[in-house]
N, C-alpha and C positions, 0 to 999 in steps of 0.2 A: 705541496713541496716535492719536487722531483729529485731523484738521485742523480748526482753528478760526480765527476772525478775530482776530488779535492786535493790538490797538490801544492797550492800556494798558501801563504801565511797571512796572519792578521796584522800587517804593518810591521812585522819583524824583519830581520835581515835574511832575505831570500838567498838560498845557496845556488846560484846559477854558475855552476862550475865551468870555467873556460877549458878549452883543450890545452892541457899542460904537457910539456915534454916529460918523458918518464925519467925522473932523476934516480940516482942510486938509492936515495932514501925511499922512494916509492917502490922500487924493486924489492928492497929489504922488507918493506912493510907488507908486501903481498903475502908472505909466509905467515905473518902475525894475523892478518885479516882472515886468511883461510882458517886458522885455528879458532879465531873469534866466531866466525860463521858456523863452524862445526859445533862449537859449544852452544850457540844460539839455537841451532836446529835440533840439537839433542836435548839440552837442558832448558831451553827457552831463554837463557841469558848467558852472558860472559862477563866475568869480573876480572879486569886486568889490574893485578896488584902491583906490577912493576911500574914505578913512576915514569910517566911519559911527559914530553913537552907537549904544549897545545898543538904545535905543528905536526908532531907524530900522531897525535889523536886524530887530527883532520885527515892525514894521509891514510890512516887505517880506515876511517869512516868512508872516504872516497873509494877505497878499494871494494867496499861492500855494495855500493850503489850510488845513486845521485843524492847529494845533500840538497834538499829542497827548502829547508828552513833552519836557521841558526837563532838561538835565543839565549840571552843572558838571564839566568835565574838567580835573583837576589831580592831581598826585601825592598820593595819600591812602593812607598805609601800612596803615590798618585796614580798607580795602575789598578785597574779593576779586577783583573783575572786573579783567581785564587793562588796561582803559582807565584805571585809576587807578594803574597800575604803570609803572615806567620801562622795562620790557623792550620789545624790538621787537614790533610787532603785525603779524602776517602779513596778506596781502591777504585781504579777506573782505567780507561785506555784513552790514548790521544786519537787524533784524526785517523779514521779507520782505513784510509787508503795508504797510510804510511806503514811500511813493513817493519822497520827497525828504528828504535830510539837509542840514542847514545848520550851519555853524560860524562863530562870531564870535570873533575873537582879542582877548582882553583883555590878554594878556601872552605874548610868545613866549619860547621857550627861548633861552638866550644863544648856543648853538652851532648848533642845527639845529631839530628839531621839525617838519620839513616833512611835509605830507600827501603820500602817493603814491597814484596812481590807475591802474587798468587798465580799459580800455574793452572790453566784450564785445559791442558792437553788431554785429560781423562774425562772430558765432559760427556762423551758418548757412553761412558761406563755408568753414568749416574742418571741418565734420562732415557726414556723409552723412545723407539723410532717415531711414535706419534708425537711425543713431546718435542723431539728434535725438529719435526716438521712444523709444529706450531711456532717454535722459536725462530725458524727461518722467515716467518711472516710477522714477527714482532719488530716494529721499527723503533729505532732510537735516534734521537736528534744528534747532530754534530754541527758545530759552528760553520757557517758558510765561509769558505776560504777566501772569498773576495772581500777585502777590507772596505770596499765601497758599500757592502751590504751588511757586514758584521764587524763592528769595531766598538766594543763596549766602552772604551775610553772616550769615544765620541758619541755615546748613547745610540749607537747603531746595533741592533740585534737582529740577526737573521740566521735561520737554521735550515739544514737539509736533513734527509733521512737516510739511515743505513740499517740493514737487518741485523738483529742481535746475533744471529748465527748464519754462517755461510758455509756450504758444503764444498769441499775441494776433493780432488781425486783420492788423496790418501789421508786427509785429515779434515778437521773443521776449524774455521776461524770464528772467534768470538768478538763482539763489540758490545761493551757495557759501560755506561756512565750513569750512576744512579740519579744524579741531579738533571740528567737530560732525557729521562723517560718521558713519554707522552703523558698528558693529563688523564687519559682514560684508555683502557683496552677492553676487549670483550672478556667474558668469563674465563674461557680456556686460556687466553693469553695472560690474564692476570694471575691465574693459578700457576702457570709455568714460570712467570717472572718471580713470584713469591718463592717457588721451589729453588730457582737459580740463586736468589739472595741467600737462602738457607744453605745451599751448597757452598757459597762463598764464605759464609760465616764459619762453617765447619772447617774449611781450609784455613781460614785466618787463625782459628784456635789451635789447629794441629799441624799445619804445613806451611805457614807463612815463612818466607825467606827474607831475612834482614841483612842488608849490606850497608855498612857505614863507610863511604868512600873517604880515603885520606887524600891529602894534597897530592895531585899528580896521578891519582888512580882514575880508572875509567870503568863504566858499566854500559853494556849494550843489551837490549832485550828485544824479543819478538813481540811487537806491538799487537799482533793479531792473535796472540796466545796468552801473554802475561798481563795481568792487571798490576798497576803500581800505585803507590801512595806514600805518605809519610806522616809522622806525628807532628804535633804543633811544635814550633820553635819560638824563641823569645823575639819580641818585636824589634829588638836591637841586634838580632843575630847577624853575624858577618858572613854567613854561609853564601857561597858564590859558586854556582855550577854553570858550565857551558853545555847547552843541549843542542843536539842535531836531530833532525828528522831525515831518515834515509828511505828512499824508494828504490827497491830492487827491480831491475829490468826483467828478471826472470819470473816475477810474480804475476 
């Protein structure tokens, strides 16, 4: 399985943004998006507590990069992906070529539905240079972005590979999805994967960030830095979020 640039989605609504004239609203949104990006780059996330319209959310998202996928996240019994199910979703990351994830809350779960985040910005402080080098050679699967090759709703399963750790000029990018680890690794790789899981457990116990979006609120995260997940919700939950995948041209 070769590594390829995954920017399309699995049968969802692809965000092929047309060239739009710059409206006054878009000019106003630029200041907001600059603040959002600054928070994402500093903290790894940005929680917009001021209620926005969905149109405003989209404008802010477009200011940050190209929206390559839009997804409606709500309990949908006939869909196979865990994001459409009420079960707990373990900490993970989405498509590793996507730089920023954004969620807009249309309707929240009556009891919880909170997003939970773990920040891996300090990964280099917890692993030796040798362990970091090993992590760069640990491959983790990600769903093939071509729906002709990967579409679980049609029983098509196809995966590509991405390194668990990627070294950048001034930081490291992480990609980790526990249920997409390979079936086997060598002894050194298995050891560092086990240590990374322990590192995440310690973060979950002591430094997990919990954000329960209210109607009209938004959340953006650095997908190459933050892991996200949520607890279980009721099967009849009315929780409804709009999600966007954003690819930044500067990355």
